N, C-alpha and C positions, 0 to 999 in steps of 0.2 A: 714724513711719513708718517699716514694715517691707515691705523691697521683696525681692518673688525675684526670685533672676535664673538661679534653672532650674539651681543647682547640687545637685550627687543628693543624697541624706539616706545619710551619712557609715554605714555599715556597722560594727556590734557589731566591739568587738577582737575580736583569733582564739582568744583562751581567758582566761576571768575568772582575774583574779590567785590565787598562793595566799597563802591566808589566815597573817597572822606575828601576831608580837607588834607592836604600837605606840610609835614613839621619838617621842619632841621633841627637833630639834636648832637648838636655835637659835629657834622661833619655826617653823621649817617641819618638817611631819611626814612621818616617816620610817615606809613600813609601809603594809601590804592593802588600807588606808581611805584614805591619801594620792595624790595624782598622785606618779605614779617622777620622783623628781628628778636634778635633773643640777651634774654637779657637776666642779669640775678645780683643778686647785694651781696656786699663785704661780711664778714662777720670777725671781724679785728675790729680792734676799738680806733676809732675814728683817727684817735687824739694823736695816737701811734702810727704816723705817718707811714715810717719803714717799711711798720707789720701789714698796710692797709695796701702799701704802693705793692709789697712784693705779692699779696697775696690777688690783688689787681694785676698783674705781670704773666701769673699762674692760667687765670681765668681769660685773660685774651690770649694766649698761647690754646688754650684749649678751644677758644673758637664766641666765647660772647664777644658780641656786637658792644651793647653799653653796662655800665656797671649801677648800683646806687650804692648810697654810705650813707648808713645813722648820722643822723648830725643834733641828738638832743642835750650838749652844754655845751659851753660856751668854750673848752678846749678842743671839740670839734669841731665848732666852727671854728678857730682860729688853725686849723690842720690845713682845712678846706682848696687857701690858697697852693697849699706848696700841691698837694694831691694832683688839683682838678691842671694845675702846670706841669705836671710830670709824668700823667694814665699815658698809657696807652691809645687807651677810648672815653669812651665819652661818659662823665661821671653829671652826674645823680644828685643833687643833697633832699636828703629826707626825714622829712619836717612832719616834728607832732608836738602840740602846745604851746608852746612857743611862737610868735608871727620875728620877733625879730631877726627869728637863723633865716627864715625866708631872704630874706633882705643881709646879712649875713651870707649866705650860700649864691647870691645874683652879683654883687659883689667881691666874690673871690672867685665867681671865674667858670665855673661853673657849667655845663650845657645844659639843664634842666631842673626844673625842681620840681618835688613829690608833696604835696599840702594835701592831708588829711583833716576836710572841712570840721569833722565830728568832732576835734579833741582841739586844736586849733583855739588858743583864750578870744571870743570877740571876734573869729574869722573873718563874716561875713563888715564888720567896720575898715577892717583894712586893706578887703579885694582893691575897690581904688588906687592904693598904694601901691599896690603889690601887685596890681596890671602894668602901673606907670612903668616900676623900676622889672617890669621883664620884656617890658617893651622897648626902653632904652636899651638895655643888653643884648638886644635879640636872642630873647630863650623864652624857650616851651617850657608850657607847667604841662604835668601830671595832676587832676582831681583826683586822689583816689579815695574812693569808700569803699569799707569794708565796717563788714558785718556787722566784726564787733566792735564795733567807735563809730555810731550811728549817731546824731544829733537827739538834743533828749525828744526836742518838738514830735520831727517824725516818729519815732518810737513811740513816742504815746498813742501821733496817730495809728499808726499801723501796728500795735504791738507788738510785734518781733522782727526781723531783719529782712523781711517777705522781697520776694524781685520787686514789685512794685514799689516797697520803701528803699532799697538802695536804689532804683533810676531817680525818683523822684532828689534824693539831696543831690547827685550828679545834676542832674542838666539843671533843678535848684542856681545851684553854686556854680556854671555855664556863666545860667544868663545874670548873672554880678560881674559877673567879667565882662562878655556879652556888653554891657548897657558902657561900661569903659571904651569899646570898641577893642578890644581885645578879643581874642580869636584864635590864639598858640596854643591852642588845649588839648590836650590826649583825656583821654578818661579808662578809665578800672572802677567797678564793682564784684568788689573779690567776696566769696566767702567760701567757707569750708565743703560745702553739700553740691556737689557738680550738677546736681539736676535744681538748684535753685540760678546758682553760676548762669546755669547754661540760658537760664531763662531770663535770668538779669540782662545778660548783654544780647537777648534773644529781642527783648524790649528796647533795651538803651541804640540799638542799631537798627529800629525802626524810627526812631526821632529823633534823631541828627543824626548828623555831615564828621562829626568827631574820628582821631583815630580812631581808634579802642584796644585797651592794651590788656589781653586778657592773664588772669592768676586765679588759683586755687586756693582760697589764702589758710593757711598753719594746713597742709593736706597733709604730714604727718612723715616718719618713715621712708626710706627710700622706697622699701616695693610699694606702700600706701599709696604714698606719692604720687609716685610714680604714673601707678592707677589710675586715680583720682585722674590727676592731670591729662594723664593721653586721652584719656574718657573726656571730658570735657571739651580740653583744645579741641577735637578730632570733632566732638561733636559743629565746633561752632568753625571753626580754619576751613572742614572740610565745604560748609557752605558759605564761603566767601566773608565770614567774620571774621576780624582780629589782624592788628598790625604791628601787633609787641608783646611774645610772652618772657613770661616769667616762672619756674617750676619751680614751688616751695615748698621742700626737701627739706627733714630734720636730721641731714648729709651733709660733710662737704659743700661752699656751693660750687663745685667744681663738676660734682651729679649731678645741679641744676643743669648746667649748661649742656652737658654730653645727653640729656634724657631732654635739655628739650630741641635738641639741634637733632635728632633723630626724631624724632617724633614728626620735627618738617621735612625732614626726607622721606618717611613715611606715608607723603601727603606729597613728595612731590614737588614741595615748594623752594626746599635746599634740592642745588643738587647731591643723588647721593654718592658715598665714601662704597669705603667697606662694606660690602656685601656677604655675610655667610649666612646660605640657604644649610639646614639641615634638617633630618626628619626627630619627630625625640620619640625615636627608638622602640621596638618591639621584642617580640618574640622572633620574628623573624632576621632580624639583628647578627647576622657573623662578624662583628665587630665592635669594639664599646667605643658607642658613638664618640658619647659626652665626655673622653679624653679627647677624642683625634677632633672632636669640633673644638675644643680648648686650646687644644696648642697649636691650630691653623691658628686660631684665632689672635694668640699670644701670636706667632710667626711674625702675623703680617700685619703686627698695630701697628698707626700710623704711616702705615701706604696713608697717599695721599690722589689715587685718581679711583676712580668710581670700575673697581673689577668684582667680581659675581663669581665663589668661589661655593662648591654643592660640596658635602660630605656626605654623602647614601652610605647606611651600614648593610644594605640588604639589595635583594636583586626585582623587587615587585617595583621598585617606583627611583633605585636606582639609578640608573642605567640612561632614564630619560631624562630627572634631572642634570646628574653631569653635562648630560647630552647638549641642552639648552639651556649653559652657563660661562662664562667665559673663561673658566676652569675649574674641573672637580673631579670628582671619584669614586667612582665605585666601589666598592668594598665586599669582599668573600671571600669562601673560603680559603681564608688563610695570604693574601692576596689583594690589589688595584690597580683596576684601569684606571688610564691618570689620562682627562679628555684634554682638549685643545681645540676650545673652536669647536666642537660639536664632532671631530673626532679624536679615535681612538689614537693616541701616541706613543705607547707605552703602559704596559704590564709589568710591577712593579709585586716588589715580597711585602707586606700586612707593616713590616717594624721599617722600612725603604716611603711610606708614602707621605709624610709630615713633613718631611725632606722635602719628595719629590715638589709638593702642591706647593712650601715655601718657590726652590729656586722657580718651581715654570712661572709662580705669578710676578715673579722679580726679573726674568729675563721678559713679562709680558708690557711691566712698566714698563722698561728702560728700551723696549724699541716700542713701544709706542707714544712716549713720552707719559710729561703729567697734564692730564686733565683731556688726552689724545683720544681716550677708551672712551667706551660707549658713546658711540657717539659727537662724540668729541666735549663731551659735557663740564667743560676748565672749571678746577676746582672741587672736581667728583673727589668720593671715597671710596675706595676697593670694598665686593664684600664675598663673605663666601655664603656661603650653603653646604649647611652639614647635611648628612640624611643620617 
């Protein structure tokens, strides 16, 4: 039985997806016909197969769709077959400097290869052989252009890594593959500056129909990198530009996945899961909103139904926000009114607010069944609103 919890119907996305070619990356569709996918990259030594597979398993559990592994040495290349075979999600080999590792990754059964034309020795001379090997194996290639490793000739022409320089590099390499009738390509043009990065992808989107992999390279520590990535990705994804993303953080890769998924959920490009609505607190608040929000969030961690929970701390916006959520509380004067589906079901002492909200959330999830809340959005996550 589906229970109407009163969540408003999710609005449509802000813009339709830009129409692209379609790719199959180890069973994950990449392109405008498929959901925007989330990627990350392992931080282990690829040659350490067990450690790498353990990290891939953790990323998979967090919701990662595609994982990239570095391949800078012969030992790493030798580890690729075991990693590609045992990984639960598609593995992309990340190749720099040595073109021979491109062929090793293809032979290893990787789901795709990322190449950086700016720093692979005599890359253009190898394009024909790479195209044939990738076509025979049926795998796609990402042309990954980075601001920090542009080809010397393009740098000399443009003076620095401008949006135009990044796009020229990417399209030149794509044209070389096209000469060999190879088109299973996705492209990235990464820059550490969000404004430069956004402009580069805008230009690229105007000039080709390849799927685009979004990334702000070297975005920084968790807070700074999250802000820069969310700003840049939001500017592009809200206009339908972008088919797969990687949030680059100086943090454990699982954080990249969490941020990436949250960005997509915020734009309705993924079903929303747990959503916590809370106020920033002010002099009107009669409870410790920060503590209340943290405790409710921790108590509902891992819930896999799209539930919106409002935790509000005063009588100004509290009742309205709590009434508009699936589940909520309006707090004040040492007690809290508990709302379910817009109706007050009980009033409890302040000390029992967290326990009561968690109990009611579990009850609603059990009654509705996973994926049936919020209009039947399968795979959604609950949401808590704290005021």
